[in-house]
C-alpha positions as CSV (number, residue, x, y, z in Angstrom):
1,M,92.4,30.4,77.4
2,S,94.3,33.4,78.7
3,D,93.0,32.9,82.2
4,I,94.2,29.3,82.4
5,K,97.0,28.6,85.0
6,F,100.4,27.5,83.8
7,E,100.1,24.2,85.6
8,D,96.7,23.5,84.1
9,A,97.8,24.4,80.6
10,L,100.9,22.2,80.9
11,Q,98.7,19.3,82.2
12,R,96.3,19.7,79.3
13,L,99.1,19.9,76.9
14,E,100.5,16.6,78.2
15,E,97.0,15.0,77.8
16,I,96.9,16.2,74.2
17,V,100.3,14.8,73.4
18,D,99.3,11.4,74.9
19,R,96.1,11.4,72.8
20,L,97.9,12.3,69.6
21,E,100.6,9.7,70.2
22,T,98.0,6.9,70.3
23,G,97.1,7.5,66.7
24,E,93.5,6.6,67.4
25,L,91.9,9.9,66.6
26,P,90.4,10.6,63.2
27,L,92.3,13.2,61.2
28,E,89.8,16.0,61.8
29,D,89.9,15.5,65.5
30,S,93.7,15.2,65.5
31,L,93.9,18.6,63.8
32,K,91.6,20.2,66.3
33,V,93.5,18.7,69.2
34,F,96.8,19.7,67.6
35,E,95.6,23.3,67.2
36,E,94.6,23.4,70.9
37,G,98.0,22.0,71.8
38,V,99.8,24.7,69.7
39,A,97.8,27.4,71.5
40,L,98.6,25.9,74.9
41,A,102.3,25.6,74.1
42,R,102.4,29.2,73.1
43,R,100.6,30.2,76.3
44,C,103.1,28.1,78.4
45,S,106.0,29.7,76.6
46,K,104.5,33.2,77.3
47,Y,104.1,32.3,81.0
48,L,107.7,31.2,81.2
49,E,109.0,34.3,79.4
50,E,107.0,36.5,81.8
51,A,108.3,34.6,84.8
52,E,111.9,34.8,83.6
53,K,111.6,38.6,83.3
54,R,110.4,38.8,86.9
55,I,113.1,36.7,88.4
56,E,115.7,38.7,90.2
57,L,118.4,37.9,92.7
58,L,118.8,40.0,95.8
59,T,122.5,40.5,96.5
60,K,124.5,42.6,98.8
61,D,127.0,45.0,97.3
62,E,130.4,45.8,98.8
63,G,128.8,48.4,101.1
64,G,126.3,45.9,102.5
65,L,123.4,47.4,100.6
66,L,120.9,45.1,99.0
67,R,120.6,45.5,95.2
68,T,118.9,43.5,92.5
69,E,120.4,42.1,89.4
70,P,118.8,40.1,86.6
71,F,118.7,36.4,87.0
72,E,120.9,34.6,84.4
73,W,120.6,31.0,83.2
74,D,123.7,29.0,82.7
75,K,124.4,27.1,79.5
76,D,122.4,24.1,80.8
77,G,119.3,26.2,81.5
78,Q,119.9,26.0,85.2
79,G,119.7,29.0,87.6
């Protein structure tokens, strides 16, 4: 599962949630699908953590030189 793209993992996770919400799966199948969903959720979280670490803003300092600084989220989770 480590080679799955973020978008594919997120789409599969949405499919799993939809299936579980129907309540039509037998218990054993529900548990298997739930376990897959947990693994996908963890993978998506890891992708997002890695992406957040890589985000940097290019800014000019007082001398006109470009510098990088860490990207900071505001209190609403917006950049």
